[in-house]
Every structure is written in C-alpha cells, then in structure tokens.
C-alpha positions in Angstrom: 69.1 178.0 48.7 69.0 178.2 52.5 65.8 176.1 52.5 67.4 173.4 50.2 70.5 173.2 52.6 68.2 172.8 55.6 66.1 170.2 53.9 69.3 168.2 53.0 70.5 168.4 56.6 67.2 167.3 57.9 67.2 164.3 55.5 70.8 163.4 56.5 69.9 163.6 60.1 66.9 161.3 59.5 69.0 158.8 57.6 71.5 158.8 60.5 68.8 158.2 63.1 67.3 155.5 60.9 70.7 153.8 60.6 71.2 153.9 64.4 67.8 152.5 65.0 68.3 149.7 62.5 71.7 148.9 64.0 70.3 148.7 67.5 67.5 146.5 66.2 70.0 144.3 64.4 72.1 143.9 67.6 69.1 143.2 69.8 67.7 140.8 67.3 71.0 139.0 67.0 73.2 137.1 69.6 74.9 140.1 71.3 73.2 142.6 73.6 75.0 145.5 75.2 73.0 147.1 78.0 74.0 149.3 80.9 77.7 148.3 80.6 76.9 144.5 80.5 78.0 142.4 77.5 75.6 139.4 77.1 75.8 136.6 74.5 72.7 134.5 74.0 74.3 131.9 71.8 77.7 130.2 71.3 80.9 132.3 71.6 83.7 131.4 69.3 87.2 133.0 69.5 89.6 132.1 66.7 87.8 128.8 65.9 88.9 126.9 69.1 91.1 129.2 71.2 88.0 129.8 73.3 84.6 128.1 72.7 81.5 128.6 74.8 78.8 126.0 74.2 75.7 127.8 75.4 73.4 124.9 74.6 75.2 122.5 76.9 76.8 125.1 79.3 80.3 123.9 78.5 83.6 125.8 77.9 86.5 124.6 75.7 90.0 126.1 75.7 91.9 124.9 72.6 89.0 122.7 71.6 85.7 123.5 69.9 83.9 120.4 71.2 84.2 120.5 75.1 83.0 117.3 76.7 82.9 118.6 80.3 82.1 121.8 82.1 85.6 122.9 81.2 87.7 121.1 78.7 91.3 122.1 78.1 93.3 120.8 75.2 96.9 121.4 76.3 98.8 121.9 79.6 97.0 123.8 82.4 99.6 125.9 84.2 99.3 126.8 87.9 101.5 129.6 88.9 103.3 128.7 92.2 101.9 130.6 95.2 103.2 131.1 98.8 99.6 130.8 100.1 96.0 131.1 99.0 92.7 131.6 101.0 90.8 128.5 101.9 87.3 128.8 103.3 83.7 127.9 102.5 83.8 130.1 99.4 86.9 128.3 98.1 85.9 124.7 98.8 87.4 122.4 96.1 89.9 125.0 95.0 93.4 123.8 93.9 96.7 125.6 94.2 100.3 124.8 93.5 102.8 126.1 96.1 106.4 127.1 95.8 107.6 123.8 97.3 106.2 121.9 94.3 103.2 120.5 96.1 99.6 120.6 95.0 96.8 121.3 97.6 93.1 121.1 97.5 90.8 123.2 99.8 88.9 120.8 101.9 86.8 121.6 105.0 88.3 125.1 105.3 91.9 123.8 105.2 94.5 123.0 102.5 95.0 119.3 102.1 97.9 117.7 100.1 96.5 116.4 96.9 97.1 112.6 96.4 96.0 110.2 93.8 93.5 107.4 94.4 94.8 104.3 96.3 95.7 101.6 93.9 94.6 97.9 94.1 96.5 95.7 96.4 99.2 93.8 94.6 99.6 90.1 94.5 101.3 88.4 97.4 105.0 87.7 96.8 106.7 84.4 97.3 107.5 83.2 100.8 111.0 84.2 101.9 113.8 81.7 102.3 114.2 82.5 106.0 111.2 82.4 108.3 110.6 82.1 112.0 111.2 78.7 113.5 110.5 77.2 116.9 113.7 77.1 119.0 114.8 75.5 122.2 118.1 75.5 124.1 119.0 72.8 126.7 121.7 73.2 129.4 120.8 70.1 131.5 123.4 67.3 131.2 121.2 64.9 133.2 118.6 64.5 130.4 118.2 61.2 128.8 118.8 60.7 125.1 115.1 59.8 124.6 114.2 63.2 126.1 116.2 65.0 123.4 114.6 62.9 120.7 111.1 63.7 122.0 111.9 67.4 122.1 113.2 67.4 118.5 110.1 65.5 117.4 107.9 68.1 119.0 109.8 71.0 117.3 109.4 69.2 114.0 110.7 70.0 110.6 112.4 73.4 110.4 112.7 73.5 114.2 115.9 74.6 116.1 117.5 72.8 119.0 120.7 73.7 121.0 122.4 71.1 123.2 125.0 72.3 125.7 127.4 70.3 127.9 125.6 67.0 127.5 126.5 63.4 126.9 124.5 62.3 123.9 125.1 59.3 121.7 125.9 59.8 118.0 122.9 57.8 117.0 120.7 60.1 119.2 122.0 63.2 117.5 121.3 61.6 114.1 117.7 60.9 115.1 117.3 64.4 116.4 118.5 65.8 113.1 116.0 63.6 111.2 113.2 65.2 113.2 114.4 68.7 112.6 115.1 68.3 108.9 114.8 69.4 106.3 115.7 73.0 106.9 116.1 72.6 110.6 118.9 73.9 112.9 121.0 71.9 115.4 123.6 73.4 117.7 126.1 71.2 119.6 128.2 72.7 122.4 130.9 70.7 124.1 129.5 67.3 123.0 131.7 64.5 121.7 130.6 63.3 118.3 132.3 61.5 115.4 132.9 63.1 112.1 130.8 60.5 110.3 127.9 61.2 112.6 128.2 65.0 111.9 128.0 64.2 108.1 124.9 62.1 108.6 123.3 64.8 110.8 123.9 67.4 108.0 122.3 65.1 105.5 119.2 64.9 107.6 119.1 68.7 108.1 119.3 69.0 104.3 119.4 72.1 102.0 118.8 75.3 103.9 119.6 73.6 107.2 121.9 75.0 109.8 124.6 73.2 111.9 126.6 74.9 114.6 129.4 73.1 116.5 131.4 74.4 119.4 134.5 72.8 120.8 134.0 69.7 118.7 137.0 68.0 117.0 136.3 67.6 113.3 138.4 67.2 110.2 138.3 69.8 107.4 137.3 67.2 104.8 134.3 66.4 107.0 133.2 70.0 107.1 133.4 70.2 103.3 131.0 67.2 103.0 128.7 68.7 105.7 128.5 72.0 103.8 127.5 70.1 100.6 124.5 68.6 102.4 123.4 72.0 103.9 123.6 73.9 100.6 122.2 75.7 98.9 121.4 78.5 101.3 122.5 76.5 104.3 124.5 77.7 107.4 127.6 76.1 109.0 129.3 77.5 112.1 132.4 75.7 113.4 134.1 77.2 116.5 137.6 76.5 117.6 138.3 74.3 114.6 141.6 74.4 112.6 140.9 74.6 108.9 142.9 75.6 105.8 142.0 78.3 103.4 141.3 76.0 100.5 138.7 74.0 102.5 137.1 77.3 103.7 136.5 78.3 100.0 135.1 74.9 99.2 132.8 75.1 102.2 131.5 78.5 101.2 130.8 77.3 97.6 129.0 74.2 98.9 126.8 76.3 101.2 125.9 78.6 98.4 125.4 76.1 95.6 124.9 72.7 97.4 
C-alpha cells in the first residue's frame, strides 16, 4: 500500500513538472516572455480593443485608436497637468509643458520657449485711407505777386495744401490757386479780403474731400452752406470769427458729411 501511494505521488509530481515545462514552452513559443523580472512582448499589444494599441510591426502606439498613423496617435483630448516649472536640458529637448499661468512652453536649446503657432500668410492690402499726407506750404510774405502764389499752387498740385497770411491777393488769383490744389486740396486764407462768390468758386475747385479755412474774413452764412456742399462728402470747413446761426451750422455739417 505504501509503495502504491509513493508511486502515485511520483506520477503526480511528474505530471506537475511536465505541466510546468509545457507552460513555459508555450509562453516562450508565444508572444510574451517573462525573464529576470522583464516583461517582453514580441508582437502587438492590445488592451480593451483600442484603449491601448501597440503596433509592433510599424513601431506605433495608439491611445483610443487601434490604427495609429503616427509614432503616437491619440483619439481624444490630451491633458497636460499645469506645473510651476519643469527641467529643460539636453535630455528634455523638444519637451512640452503647460504652466499654471495657462501658457504652453517647449524646451528649446536648454531653455523654455513660449509655444506659438506658425506665422500665417500676409493678408491682402486694404484700401487706401481717405486721409493721406499732402505737401503743405505757408506764406507770410505780403510782398509776393499773385503770379507767385499761382506758381506755388501749381507746384503743390492736386491734393496740395497752401496757407496765405496777411496778403493782398485778387479773388481771381485765389480761384486759380484752388483750381491747382483741387480736387481734395486745402487752402487757408488769413486776413485776406475776398468776396463770398469767390469763396464759393474756390470751394467748387477744391471739391469733395477738400478743405477750406478762412480767418477774419467777412462771409454770409448762406455762402458757407453752399461752400460746404462743394467740399462734402468728407470735406473740412473752418470759419473763424464768423457770425452764424444754429440752423446754418447744422446744414453745413450735413453738407460736409454727405455733400
């Protein structure tokens, strides 16, 4: 009886040994090898279909996707936990971290650099502004001849600006000057005697967007209303030391805006 028990025990022991050996062979012959504490997988690793997928053939890893197209493909949001600081040196070149001030940095040349997107293409040039620089000249010499003023205005050309102070200039000369500066030019007249009708003609030559400034010149409110209609839209009218009623002021403003 003792011999039979011993024989059974020996056979069970042999079966256990054979099972262990077969199991080891099966593991080694398969995809998983456990050796000296290391866990090696020789083929694809799949965790819950696509929670984690390691493509051993193409050396790619997918998180949330079973068909990674790049070295690491993430299907979903990638969360970076905000950090006060992170190491940045040669071993961390290209690393990215998100700081507590809501800024993203990339480790570059041993220092953290604020991460920015690529520079976009230059946009199309916008339309030219309504106001632009213009050649300007001011004259304080009352001895100049009318022809000199006309020649100066001709040189300044369309869109130019001329200021005449304390001069005796014929109305016809001022009209010719305005014709050279318009359209869109500017004419300032200080202490010069000029008729209302001449001022209206001057404004018509300066045209829309033009500017007329008169100082110490006697002019009727109705004439200023007409002048503003020639300078608008987007024109400018300055009348100093001129008496004018509120109704005329409103009409002048409307004319300058709308023409």
